[in-house]
N, C-alpha and C positions, 0 to 999 in steps of 0.2 A: 793517870795522865795529869801532867802539870797544869794547875790552874783550870781544870776542867770540872765544871759544876753540873749538878743535875739539870739546871735550866739549859745549859749548853746541849745536853743529851736530848732533851725534848725538842729543841730547835733543830738538832741534827736529823732526828726522825722526820720532822715536818719538812725539812729541806729535801730529804730523800724522797718522800712521798710526792712532793712537788715535781721533782725531776722525772719520776715515773709517769706522773700525770701529763707532763709536757711531751714526753716521748710517745705517749698514747695518742696524742693529737696528731702526731706525724703518721702513726700507723693507720689513722682514719683516712689518710690520703694515699699513703704508699703501702700496698699489700706486702706482707712479709713473704719472702720467697727464697730464703736460704742465705747463708753467709756470703757466697760469691756475688749474688745479685745485690744484696744491700750494701756491699762494700763499694758499689758503683754509684750509689745514690748519695748526693750531698745537696745541702740547701743552707742558706744563711740562718734558718731557724734552728739548725743543729749546733751552730757555733757556741752560743751561750750555754747550752745544755752540757756539751762536752767540757767546756772550760770550767763551768761551775762544779761539775762532778769531780773532775781531776783536781781542782784547787782545794776542795774539801778533803780529798785524800791527802794532798800535800800538807794541809793544816793538821790533820790527825797524826801523820808521820812526825811532824815537827813537835807536837805535844808529847809524843812517845820518846823522842830523841833526847839523849842526855845534854846537859848544858854545854859540855865540852868533851871532846874525845880526840884520839889520835888516828889519823889515816895511816895506811901501811907505810907511807913514806916518812912517818913521824911528824908530819905537819899537824898542828892543832886545828881542829875544825869546831865551830860553834853550831848551836842549833839553827841560828839564823842563816849561816853560810852553808849548811848541809845540802847535798843534792841527792838525786835518786840512787846513786851508787853508795853514798854514805848510809842512806836509809836501809839499803839491803844489808850492808855489813853489820849494822847495829841491831836491826829489828827482825830480819827474816827468820832467824833461828827460833824466835818465840812466836812469830805470826804464822809461819808456814804457808804463806800465800802462794808460792810457786807450785805447791802441791794441791791447791784448792780448785775445784771445778764447780760450775753451776749449770743447771739445766735451764735453758731459756724457754719459758712457757708460751710459746708461739706455735703457730701451725704453718709449716712443719717445725717441730722443736729442734733446737741445736744445742751444742755444748760450747760454753765459753770458759776460757782459762786466761783471764786478763794478765796475770802475773807469771805465766808460763816461762817467758824468756827474761824474767828479771834477774839481774846479776850485778856484780860489783865492779865490772870492768867495761871500759868503752870499747866499741860503741854500744849505746843503748839499743836493744832489739825490740823493745815494746813500742810497736808502731803507734798505738793510740796515745801513749805518753809523749812521743816525739811530736805528734800532731798538736797536743795540748801546749807544749812548750813553744811551738811555732805560732800558734794562734794567740797566745797571751801577749806575744810581742808585736805581731802584725796580722790582724784579722783580714785586712784587704789582700795582702799578698798570699796568705795561706788559707783563705776561706774554704776552698774546695777540699782541704784536708779533713774537714768536719763531715765525714761520711757516716752513714747510719751504723755501720759495723763498729767503727771506732767509738761512736757515742754510746752504743750499747755496752761496749767493753768498759768504758769509763764508769757508767752507772753500776754495772755488775761489779766492777772492782771496788767501788765504794760499799756496796752491800756486803761483799766478802770481808772487807776490812772491818766493818762495823761488827761482824760476828766474832772478831778476834780479840776485841777489847772488852774486858769484864764490865767496866763501868757503863759501857754502851749496851752490851748484850743483856745485862740484867733487866732492861726495860723491854726486851723483845716480846714478852708475853703481853705486856700492857698495850703494845702497838700491833698486836695480832700477827706477829711475824712467825709464831710457832703454833701450829695446829696441834692441840693436845691429844686428839684421837681418844678421848676418854680417860687419859692419864691424870693423876692428881697434880694440879699446878704447883703445889708446894714442893713435891718431889722433883718435878721437871725443873723448877727454878733452882733447886739445889744442885741438880745434875749439870746444869749449864754453867755453873760458877767457874769450873775449871776449863779454860780455853782449849779447843782442839781435842776434846776427849769424848764428848757425847755423840752417840749415834742417833742424832736427831736432825731433822731437816728444818731449815729456816726458809720460809716461803713468802715472797712479796708478789706484787702483781705480775712481774715478768721473770723473776728469777727464783730458782729453788737451789739451795746450797746446803751441803752437809756440814755440820759443825765440826765433825772429825774430818781432817783433810783426806781427800780421796781423789785419785786421778781418774776422771772420765774422759776418754778420747772421743767416744761416739755415744749417741743416745742409747744404744744397745748395752752400754756398760752400766747404765743406771738400773739398779735392782731395788725397787721400792720396799720389798719385804725385808731388806737388811736394816731398815730403820724403824724405830719405835713408833713414829708417827707418819708412816709412808702411805696411808690410805688415800690421801688426795692425789698423790703421784701415781698410785696404782690406777685410780680412775682416769687420770689424765692420759697415761700411757696405754691403758687398757690391758695391763698385765701385771703379774707379781714381780 
């Protein structure tokens, strides 16, 4: 990543942890009751969480983006002027976010795929990103767009993106994102150096994501025994 230092990575993990801590405070007031129900809950407290999570995603995308590139219409676009469609065209082949799923560690658990509808043509179908764009321009008008489901998608999307960037992922062990399950940390660290390859789970307070892109549409699609460090999820789900 261009101009991305180790100190930036430390700060990124701290920002992420802060986002999960803040959403945890919301869950102390609002019981989790499934995707449909939480999509109906909005509060001003969610606005800065959603905007901050999505803006960090935007910043990482821009750091990964080339200085200049051509759009399909041959127009030159710079890193500063790029949008979500440009990010898709330049980055998705290496990131494979559209094929990445996360198990949300709530009761009941659900599956989130924040980038499922990411594409390179208008209109943008990622509802949570649309909400982010609206909120960053006018929080008063669009405040109710900051619902709990969109906010979870933004934080989940950030976690997923962080697992795709080698300079960020290499610190996952230090910040306890990877449960070793008795495996040698040296070997695990070596295995995760290649993005999107390892059959290893990254687990934070609320999200469990496979490093190797995999499509989970329902919780039943998650098979913990397929992963080298699936013991925690086996216990959480109560099955292999």
